[in-house]
C-alpha positions, 0 to 999 in steps of 0.5 A: 499499500505504501508503494501505491501512496508513493506512486501517486504522490510522485504522478501529483507531484509531476502534475503539479510541475507540469502546471508550473511551466505551462504544460498541462491543465489541473482543471483538465487532467483532475488534479484539483480532485485529487486531494482526497489521498488515499487510506491505509486501510483502503483496500482498493485503488480507485481507478484514474477514469471512470467512476472511482475518479469522479468520486475522487473529484467530487471529494476534491471540490467539497474539500477546495469549498470548505477551506474557502469558507474556512479561509474567508472566515478567517480573513474576515475575523482576521481583519476585525480584529486588526481594526479593534486592536487599532481602535482599541490602541486610539487617544481618548477622543476630545482629549487636549493632549492628542497629537490630532489637537496639538501637534498636527494642526500647529504643524499645518499652520506655522510650517504649512506654507514653508514646506509645502509654498501653497497660501491656502492651507487647506490644500497644502494638507490635501496635496501634499501632506495628505496626498495620498487620502486624495489619491485614493478618492479620485480612484474612487471617483474612477472605479465608481464611473467604470461600474456605472459604465459596466453596468448601464451602457447599452450593448453595441455588438449586436446582442441586444438590439430589441433591448437597444430599440426598446429603451430608445423609443422611451430615451429622451435621446431619441428625440434630440436634438430638441433646438430649444433656441432659448436654452441654446442661445443661453448655454452660449454665454453660460458655459464659456463663463462656466468652463473658464471659471471652473479652470480659474478655481482649479489653478489657484487653489493654492493661491484661494479657496478652491482646488481640484475637487471644487473647479472639477464640479463646476467644469463638469456643469458646464458640461452637462449644460452643453449636452441640454441644450446641443444633445449628444451627436454634438456633444459625442464629437467633443467629448467620447468614452474614448477621451474620458478613459484617456484623460482620466487614466492619464491624471491618475498615473501621473498622480501616482508617480508624482507623489510616490517620487515625492514621498520617497525622496522626503522619506529617505531625506533627500531633495525632491528637486521639486522648486516651491516657487514664490509663495502667492505665484501663479506657479508655485508650491510645487507640485500642488498645481499639477495634482489639482489639474490632474483632480479637476480633470478627474471629478469634471469627467466623473461627473459627466460620465455619472450624468451620461449614464443615468440618462439611459446613454453612453458618452 
């Protein structure tokens, strides 16, 4: 019986090595089903094919599912215990001696201008001291818009033509352009002003109240107003799904690489080589200005994308 077990284990090892080298497929050969090791008291060796193999396969799948459930519960419990342990180590809420009530706030106020070059302390905090938090928020917007895009967009491959026709019959896009002369004339005046104002808020976020989030919201509102006035067909020549993906991906990639470099040099006490400029000038505060631009682009694209998709349309 021991010889049979050794041959069986050797065969499993060969299968596993073949899988690592890309020569065999575990699912095709039933490797995942052979975790049921033969016991010493088993008088019969099950054949590699036939009903015996199916029994081994069913046992292996059942054991894998049980292990998967166990590991899932263990992972959740581990995360919960870690969070509870972290919360238990936190200082008492509201205590005047807490670091967030003295050291952190004092550092932002007293040395924020010197270390970030931003006149706006809030912007210096968001896009310098806590820049990766802002990066996470921008990623959340991008992921949310991608999820909405996957869930609400119509299938253009021809498989859902009946559904697409039914939606278009009840969709206000079917009747566009509406040629509302009052709305269009007002939009011709308001949209350029709104877009310029949004750009101003984004570019002056390190000098005055504003920044990428508020300026991006203004830019998104301008795009939505233009869409309502002139329709999807005309707007589609300016803003498409591919353009949205390229802008958002480029902005997030630049944000991540720029702050990774900045944090790496700061953590290792190295000179980053990024000048802070003269405080109060438009070209100052190091990376805060380009990061504001990146955040503004992501927010504007996300707002417009949400609006178009919830109107049962594509970009």
